[in-house]
FIKOLZA-1660 file (N, C-alpha, C; in steps of 0.1 Angstrom, whole numbers, plus 5000, padded with zeros to 4 digits):
% residues 97
   i   px   py   pz ch aa at
   1 0497 1615 1950  A  X  N
   1 0504 1607 1959  A  X CA
   1 0506 1593 1954  A  X  C
   2 0495 1587 1948  A  X  N
   2 0495 1574 1943  A  X CA
   2 0505 1573 1931  A  X  C
   3 0505 1584 1922  A  X  N
   3 0514 1584 1911  A  X CA
   3 0528 1584 1915  A  X  C
   4 0531 1592 1926  A  X  N
   4 0545 1592 1931  A  X CA
   4 0549 1579 1937  A  X  C
   5 0540 1572 1943  A  X  N
   5 0543 1559 1949  A  X CA
   5 0545 1549 1937  A  X  C
   6 0537 1549 1927  A  X  N
   6 0539 1540 1916  A  X CA
   6 0552 1543 1908  A  X  C
   7 0555 1555 1906  A  X  N
   7 0568 1559 1900  A  X CA
   7 0580 1555 1908  A  X  C
   8 0579 1556 1921  A  X  N
   8 0590 1552 1930  A  X CA
   8 0592 1537 1930  A  X  C
   9 0581 1530 1930  A  X  N
   9 0582 1515 1929  A  X CA
   9 0588 1511 1916  A  X  C
  10 0584 1517 1905  A  X  N
  10 0589 1514 1892  A  X CA
  10 0604 1517 1891  A  X  C
  11 0608 1528 1896  A  X  N
  11 0622 1532 1896  A  X CA
  11 0630 1522 1904  A  X  C
  12 0625 1518 1916  A  X  N
  12 0632 1509 1924  A  X CA
  12 0633 1495 1917  A  X  C
  13 0623 1491 1911  A  X  N
  13 0623 1478 1904  A  X CA
  13 0633 1479 1892  A  X  C
  14 0633 1490 1885  A  X  N
  14 0643 1492 1874  A  X CA
  14 0657 1492 1879  A  X  C
  15 0659 1498 1890  A  X  N
  15 0673 1498 1896  A  X CA
  15 0677 1484 1900  A  X  C
  16 0668 1477 1906  A  X  N
  16 0672 1463 1911  A  X CA
  16 0675 1455 1898  A  X  C
  17 0666 1456 1888  A  X  N
  17 0668 1448 1876  A  X CA
  17 0681 1452 1869  A  X  C
  18 0685 1465 1869  A  X  N
  18 0697 1469 1863  A  X CA
  18 0709 1463 1870  A  X  C
  19 0709 1463 1883  A  X  N
  19 0720 1457 1890  A  X CA
  19 0721 1442 1887  A  X  C
  20 0710 1435 1887  A  X  N
  20 0711 1421 1884  A  X CA
  20 0715 1418 1870  A  X  C
  21 0712 1427 1861  A  X  N
  21 0716 1426 1847  A  X CA
  21 0731 1427 1846  A  X  C
  22 0737 1436 1854  A  X  N
  22 0751 1438 1854  A  X CA
  22 0758 1426 1859  A  X  C
  23 0753 1420 1870  A  X  N
  23 0759 1408 1876  A  X CA
  23 0759 1397 1866  A  X  C
  24 0747 1395 1859  A  X  N
  24 0747 1384 1849  A  X CA
  24 0756 1386 1838  A  X  C
  25 0758 1399 1834  A  X  N
  25 0767 1401 1823  A  X CA
  25 0781 1399 1827  A  X  C
  26 0785 1402 1839  A  X  N
  26 0799 1399 1844  A  X CA
  26 0801 1384 1845  A  X  C
  27 0791 1377 1849  A  X  N
  27 0793 1362 1850  A  X CA
  27 0794 1357 1836  A  X  C
  28 0786 1362 1826  A  X  N
  28 0787 1357 1812  A  X CA
  28 0801 1360 1807  A  X  C
  29 0807 1371 1810  A  X  N
  29 0820 1375 1805  A  X CA
  29 0831 1365 1811  A  X  C
  30 0829 1362 1823  A  X  N
  30 0838 1352 1830  A  X CA
  30 0837 1338 1823  A  X  C
  31 0825 1334 1820  A  X  N
  31 0822 1321 1814  A  X CA
  31 0828 1321 1800  A  X  C
  32 0827 1332 1793  A  X  N
  32 0833 1333 1779  A  X CA
  32 0848 1332 1780  A  X  C
  33 0854 1337 1791  A  X  N
  33 0869 1336 1792  A  X CA
  33 0872 1321 1795  A  X  C
  34 0864 1314 1803  A  X  N
  34 0867 1300 1805  A  X CA
  34 0865 1292 1792  A  X  C
  35 0854 1295 1785  A  X  N
  35 0851 1288 1773  A  X CA
  35 0862 1290 1762  A  X  C
  36 0867 1302 1762  A  X  N
  36 0877 1306 1753  A  X CA
  36 0890 1298 1756  A  X  C
  37 0893 1297 1769  A  X  N
  37 0905 1289 1773  A  X CA
  37 0903 1274 1769  A  X  C
  38 0891 1269 1771  A  X  N
  38 0889 1255 1768  A  X CA
  38 0889 1253 1753  A  X  C
  39 0883 1262 1745  A  X  N
  39 0884 1260 1731  A  X CA
  39 0898 1262 1725  A  X  C
  40 0906 1271 1731  A  X  N
  40 0919 1272 1727  A  X CA
  40 0927 1259 1730  A  X  C
  41 0925 1253 1741  A  X  N
  41 0932 1241 1745  A  X CA
  41 0928 1230 1735  A  X  C
  42 0915 1229 1732  A  X  N
  42 0911 1218 1723  A  X CA
  42 0917 1221 1709  A  X  C
  43 0917 1233 1704  A  X  N
  43 0923 1236 1691  A  X CA
  43 0938 1233 1691  A  X  C
  44 0945 1236 1702  A  X  N
  44 0959 1232 1702  A  X CA
  44 0962 1217 1702  A  X  C
  45 0953 1210 1710  A  X  N
  45 0954 1195 1709  A  X CA
  45 0951 1190 1695  A  X  C
  46 0941 1195 1689  A  X  N
  46 0937 1191 1675  A  X CA
  46 0949 1194 1666  A  X  C
  47 0954 1206 1666  A  X  N
  47 0965 1209 1657  A  X CA
  47 0978 1200 1660  A  X  C
  48 0980 1197 1672  A  X  N
  48 0991 1188 1675  A  X CA
  48 0989 1174 1670  A  X  C
  49 0977 1169 1671  A  X  N
  49 0973 1156 1665  A  X CA
  49 0974 1156 1650  A  X  C
  50 0970 1167 1644  A  X  N
  50 0971 1167 1629  A  X CA
  50 0985 1168 1625  A  X  C
  51 0994 1175 1632  A  X  N
  51 1008 1176 1628  A  X CA
  51 1014 1162 1630  A  X  C
  52 1011 1155 1641  A  X  N
  52 1017 1142 1643  A  X CA
  52 1013 1132 1632  A  X  C
  53 1000 1132 1628  A  X  N
  53 0995 1123 1617  A  X CA
  53 1002 1127 1604  A  X  C
  54 1003 1140 1601  A  X  N
  54 1010 1144 1589  A  X CA
  54 1025 1139 1589  A  X  C
  55 1031 1139 1601  A  X  N
  55 1045 1134 1602  A  X CA
  55 1045 1119 1599  A  X  C
  56 1035 1112 1604  A  X  N
  56 1035 1097 1601  A  X CA
  56 1032 1094 1586  A  X  C
  57 1023 1102 1580  A  X  N
  57 1020 1100 1566  A  X CA
  57 1033 1103 1558  A  X  C
  58 1040 1114 1561  A  X  N
  58 1052 1117 1554  A  X CA
  58 1063 1106 1555  A  X  C
  59 1064 1100 1567  A  X  N
  59 1074 1089 1569  A  X CA
  59 1069 1077 1561  A  X  C
  60 1056 1074 1561  A  X  N
  60 1051 1062 1553  A  X CA
  60 1054 1064 1538  A  X  C
  61 1051 1076 1533  A  X  N
  61 1054 1079 1519  A  X CA
  61 1069 1077 1516  A  X  C
  62 1077 1081 1526  A  X  N
  62 1092 1079 1524  A  X CA
  62 1096 1064 1523  A  X  C
  63 1088 1055 1529  A  X  N
  63 1091 1041 1528  A  X CA
  63 1085 1035 1515  A  X  C
  64 1077 1042 1508  A  X  N
  64 1071 1037 1496  A  X CA
  64 1062 1025 1498  A  X  C
  65 1055 1025 1510  A  X  N
  65 1046 1014 1513  A  X CA
  65 1034 1014 1504  A  X  C
  66 1030 1025 1499  A  X  N
  66 1018 1026 1490  A  X CA
  66 1021 1018 1478  A  X  C
  67 1033 1020 1472  A  X  N
  67 1037 1013 1460  A  X CA
  67 1038 0998 1462  A  X  C
  68 1044 0994 1474  A  X  N
  68 1045 0980 1477  A  X CA
  68 1031 0974 1479  A  X  C
  69 1022 0981 1485  A  X  N
  69 1008 0976 1488  A  X CA
  69 1001 0973 1474  A  X  C
  70 1003 0983 1465  A  X  N
  70 0997 0981 1452  A  X CA
  70 1003 0969 1444  A  X  C
  71 1016 0967 1445  A  X  N
  71 1022 0956 1439  A  X CA
  71 1017 0943 1445  A  X  C
  72 1016 0942 1458  A  X  N
  72 1012 0930 1465  A  X CA
  72 0997 0927 1461  A  X  C
  73 0989 0937 1460  A  X  N
  73 0975 0935 1456  A  X CA
  73 0975 0929 1442  A  X  C
  74 0982 0935 1432  A  X  N
  74 0982 0930 1419  A  X CA
  74 0987 0915 1418  A  X  C
  75 0998 0913 1425  A  X  N
  75 1003 0899 1425  A  X CA
  75 0993 0889 1431  A  X  C
  76 0987 0893 1442  A  X  N
  76 0978 0884 1449  A  X CA
  76 0965 0882 1440  A  X  C
  77 0960 0892 1434  A  X  N
  77 0948 0891 1426  A  X CA
  77 0951 0882 1414  A  X  C
  78 0964 0883 1408  A  X  N
  78 0968 0874 1397  A  X CA
  78 0968 0860 1402  A  X  C
  79 0974 0857 1413  A  X  N
  79 0975 0843 1418  A  X CA
  79 0961 0838 1421  A  X  C
  80 0953 0846 1428  A  X  N
  80 0940 0841 1431  A  X CA
  80 0931 0838 1419  A  X  C
  81 0932 0847 1409  A  X  N
  81 0924 0844 1396  A  X CA
  81 0929 0832 1389  A  X  C
  82 0942 0829 1390  A  X  N
  82 0948 0817 1384  A  X CA
  82 0942 0805 1390  A  X  C
  83 0943 0804 1404  A  X  N
  83 0939 0793 1411  A  X CA
  83 0923 0791 1410  A  X  C
  84 0916 0803 1409  A  X  N
  84 0902 0802 1407  A  X CA
  84 0898 0796 1394  A  X  C
  85 0906 0799 1384  A  X  N
  85 0904 0793 1370  A  X CA
  85 0906 0778 1370  A  X  C
  86 0917 0774 1377  A  X  N
  86 0920 0760 1378  A  X CA
  86 0909 0753 1385  A  X  C
  87 0904 0758 1397  A  X  N
  87 0894 0752 1404  A  X CA
  87 0881 0751 1396  A  X  C
  88 0878 0762 1388  A  X  N
  88 0866 0762 1380  A  X CA
  88 0867 0751 1369  A  X  C
  89 0879 0749 1363  A  X  N
  89 0881 0738 1353  A  X CA
  89 0879 0725 1360  A  X  C
  90 0884 0723 1372  A  X  N
  90 0882 0710 1379  A  X CA
  90 0868 0707 1382  A  X  C
  91 0860 0717 1386  A  X  N
  91 0846 0715 1389  A  X CA
  91 0839 0712 1376  A  X  C
  92 0842 0719 1365  A  X  N
  92 0835 0716 1353  A  X CA
  92 0837 0702 1348  A  X  C
  93 0850 0697 1349  A  X  N
  93 0853 0684 1344  A  X CA
  93 0847 0673 1354  A  X  C
  94 0846 0677 1366  A  X  N
  94 0840 0667 1376  A  X CA
  94 0825 0665 1374  A  X  C
  95 0818 0676 1371  A  X  N
  95 0803 0675 1369  A  X CA
  95 0799 0671 1355  A  X  C
  96 0807 0674 1345  A  X  N
  96 0803 0671 1331  A  X CA
  96 0809 0658 1325  A  X  C
  97 0816 0651 1333  A  X  N
  97 0821 0638 1327  A  X CA
  97 0817 0627 1335  A  X  C
% end
């Protein structure tokens, strides 16, 4: 009789746990659906942003701004080095004469 009672209690606990496992699994599947929707939305926003930036980069390359920036840098560095040399000569003559 005790064995039958123990087996009945164990089967009842197993049945209750099995039902709760099924409920948890269904909830997890619903969450995965929500997470999938969210991740798909994030991916689409990211792809849209990347496409927009690529469009901007292509339009900038069309204006040849990179070449203009390089030319501006070389011209500016030439002018600055010239005036730095003049200033250095002035300081040298000021302190050594």
